[in-house]
N, C-alpha and C positions, 0 to 999 in steps of 0.2 A: 743086494740093495733092497731094503724093505719097500714093497709096493711097486717094484719095477715092472712086474708082469702086468699089473693093473693099468699102469700108465702107458705101457706099450700097447696093450689091447685097445685102450681108449684112443690112442693116437691113430692106430690102424683103422679103427672103425670110423674115426673122423675123416680120414682120407678117402675111405670107400664111399662114405656118404657124400662127400664133396664131388667125387667122380660121378656118382649116380645122379646127383642134382644137376650137374652140368649136362649130362646126357639127356635127361628128361626135358630140361628147359630148352634144349636144342631141337626138340621135336617141333613139327609144325604147330602153329597156334591153335588150330582146330582139333588137334589130337586130344581125345578124351583123357588119355593117361596124363597128359600135361596138366589138364584142368584139375584132375583128382590130386595130383602130387602137390600142386600149389595150395590146395585147400586143406590137406591133412594136418592134424594136430593130435595131441594126446587123447582128446575126446573122440575124434574120428577113428583112431586106431583101437578103440575099446573092444570092438568085436574080435580082434586078434589077441590083444593083451589080456582081456578078462577071462579067456578060456582057462580052465573049465569051471569057473565059479558059477554058482547057481543063477545069478541074475543075467548071465550071458546066454543062458539057454533060451531058445525060441523055436517055434514050429518050423519044420523043414522048408516050407514055402517061403517064409520070411528069411531064413538063413541063406537060401539060394540067392534071393534078391540082394541081401546085404553084401554077400561075397562078390557078386557081379558088380555092384556099384563100387565097392572098395578097389576092385581091380580095373575099373574103367571099361568094363565089358557091357555089351547090350543086355537088356533085361530078358531073362529066359521066359518070363510069363507073357511077354509081349511079342515073342518070336512070330506067332501066327497072326498078329493083328497090325503089323506095321502098314501104315498108309490108310488105315481105316479112320473114318470120321468119328470124332468124339461127340457124343450126343449133346445137342443143344448149342453146339459151336460149329465153326467152320474149320477148326484145327484138326489136324490128322496126327495119328499116333506115330511117334518116332521110335527108333530102336532102343533108346535108353529110358524112355518114358518121361522126358522133360516136359513135353506139351501136356501130357495127361496129368501130371502132378501139379503143373502151374495153372491149369485151366480153372476159371471161375465157374463152378457148376451149382445148379440149384439143388436144394435138399441134400446137401453133402454133409459128411461128418468130419470135415477137415479139422475143425478145432478139437474135437474129442480124440482124434487120432494123433495129431502132431503137437498142438499147442498146449492143451489142458494138462496132459500128463507131465510135461516139463514144469508147468506152474506148480502143480502139487508136489513134485519132487523137490523143487527148490525150497518150498515152505517146510517140507519134512527135513531137509538138510539143516535148515536154520534151527528147528526145534530139537532135533535128535543129536546132531553133531556139534553145532555151534552153541547149543544150550541157550538160545535166545528166543524172544517173542517173534512170532510171524503170523500173518493172517492173509488168506487168499481173497482176492477181489474185495478189498475194503471200500465199499461204497462211500462210507462216511469221511474218508481221508481228505477228499477235495470238496465233496458236496456240503460239508459242514459250513463252508464259507457262505453258501447260498442259504442254507437252513437258518443261519443266525441272523439273517436280515429279512424282515417281513416283506419289504418292498421287492427285493430280489426274488423271494420265494413266490410272491404273487405274480411277478412278471414271467417267471419261468412256467408257472402253472397255466397262465394265459396263452403263452406261445406254444407250450408243449403239454396240452391237457392229458392227464393220466399217465405221463411218462416220468422216468427217473433221469437223473443227470448221468446218462451212460457215457457221455463223452470223456468223463474223467473218472474212470474206475481202473486204477492200476492193477496189475496182475497180482503183485505181492507187496505187502509192507512188512518190514522187519526192523528190529532194533539192532543197529550195526554201529559198534564203537560207542558213541555217546549220543546218538540221535536216531530217530526213525528215518528210514530210507525207503524209497519206492523202486520197485523192480518192474520193468516192462519186458515181456517175453515176445519175441517175434521169430517166425520161421520163414525160411526162403527156399526156393527151388531154382534149378538151373534155367535161367532165361536171360535175355540180353540186358535187362535192367540191372541185374546184380552180378552176374558172372561174365566178366569180360575175358576174351581169349588172350588179351595182351598182358594180363596180370602176371607178375613175377613174385610179388610179396605174399607171404603166408596169410591165409584167411582174409584176403582183401574183400571178398564179397560180403561176409558177415560183418566186418568192420565198417564197410560202406553203409550197410543197412542200419547199423547201430548209430552211426555218426549223426544222423538227422533227427533222431527221436526227441531229443531235448528241444530243438527248435519247433518241431511239430506241436509238442505239448504247450509250449509258450504261446504259439499262435492261437491255438484253441482257447487257451486261458484269456488272451487278449480279446478275442471275439466275444466270449461270454461276459467278460467284464464290461465291455461296451454295450452289449445287449441287455444285461440284467441290472447293472449298476450305473450305467451311463458314463463309464470311465472314458475320458478323451483319449484318442489315439496317441500312442507314444508315452502314455503314463501307465504306471502299474496300479492295478485295482486289487480288490480283495482276493480274487481267485488266483491271480498271478503271485500275490504275496504268499498265499497258502501253499502254492506249488513250490515256490522257492524255499519255503521253510523246511522242506525235506532234503534240500541239497540237490545236486544234479541227479537226474534219473539214472538208474543202473540198467543199461540196455543189454539184455542177455539174448543173443540171436543164435539160433541153431540153424545150420546150413544144410544144403542138399546132401552132403557127405558126412554129416554128423559133427562137423567142426563147430566151434563156439567162439563168439567174439571175445576180444581182449578183456572187456568188462566182465564177462562170464568167468574167464580164467582168474581174474583178480578176486572176484566174489568168492569162488571156491577156496582160493588160498586164504582169504581173510576169515572165512567161516571155519576152516581147519585150524587156524591159529587161535581163534576164540575158544574152541572146544578142546584144544590139545591138553591143557593142564587137567581138566576134569576127566578126560578119557585116559590119561596116562596110567592110572592105577588099574582101571578096568581092562586095559589092553596089556598090562604088565610090561609096558615099554620102559627101556632103560633111561629115556630122557623125554622131555617135552617135545623136542624136535622130531624124535622118532614117532611119537604119537601124532604130531601134526602131519608128517609124511604119510602115515597110514590113513588118516582121515581124508587127506587130499586125494590120495590114490583111489580110495573107496568111492568118494563122490565123483571123481572124474570117470571112473568106469561105469558107474550107474547112469550118470547123465549122458555119457557117450553112447551107451547101449540104448537108452531111451530115444535118443535122436535117430540112431540107425534103425531101430525097430519101427519108430513112427513113420519114417520115410518108406520103409517096405510095406507096412500096413496100409498106408495111404494109396500106394500104387496098386496093391492087390484089391483093395476096396473099390477102386475106381475102374476096375475091369468091366464092371456092370454098365459103365457109361459109354463103352465102345459099341457103336451101332451094330456090328456083326455079332455082339453078345446079346443082343436084344434091346439094350438101352432102356430108357424110361419114357 
């Protein structure tokens, strides 16, 4: 029977997965392995799947931290510092580094290590793979509504002298389908706000973070409309109209284990579909679908590795904030 072996293998793997899933979900809610398991997706598995491709390579110290986090183990780099106070806070270092990576610290490079590389990577995906327009931090996208109105411009200059309208600078704008869309990138770490021990659904933490971004943006827009244009509460002003003209914001959230929100999954799939036909000949693919699958896998591995490396880099960078290391 043609394909019998493949179908049998798939069935057996499905049964083994179901058995493993039940065993892990049966662990106590505070068990780290349970938290990791419910967070994993194709992006979070990139450090394993991408080997030995070049973009999966990283320094030994990073690789050790990535592996420990993937397996739900304590951080090797923090073994000697557990219980130490994090400089500038009252928090103490835990075995996995959750308090260290979640802490709000002065003069830190959080954005450059975790957030900004993901932003640049998404813009590169749009240009190189989807073959479409993309721009990073387009100040003009929302601020143009203020710049076009002299009274609003004067009101903003009076209230915020020498400042720019930083409240509304999306991370990426790209031409998707038939219109410009805005992408907002967020990164989260393990803390009670996002990672609940009771979660059973996949990627619940990153999707929880993504769910509120549209509402937050609309509230900011409403406040600015009232402040700069005198728009009555409950009515839509120029800034809200401008925001809505881009459609719903695409929230790409990268989690503590490298997992990505549902919107990020859909974005990668859409960009792969947009560029598949143009890339088919370059890849010598037998079909457009094969080209799409290649592009999607390539983007998933790169974005997943970026998330994993960003988490490891942040933890290693923040060792200097532990008081026993000297602190600042």
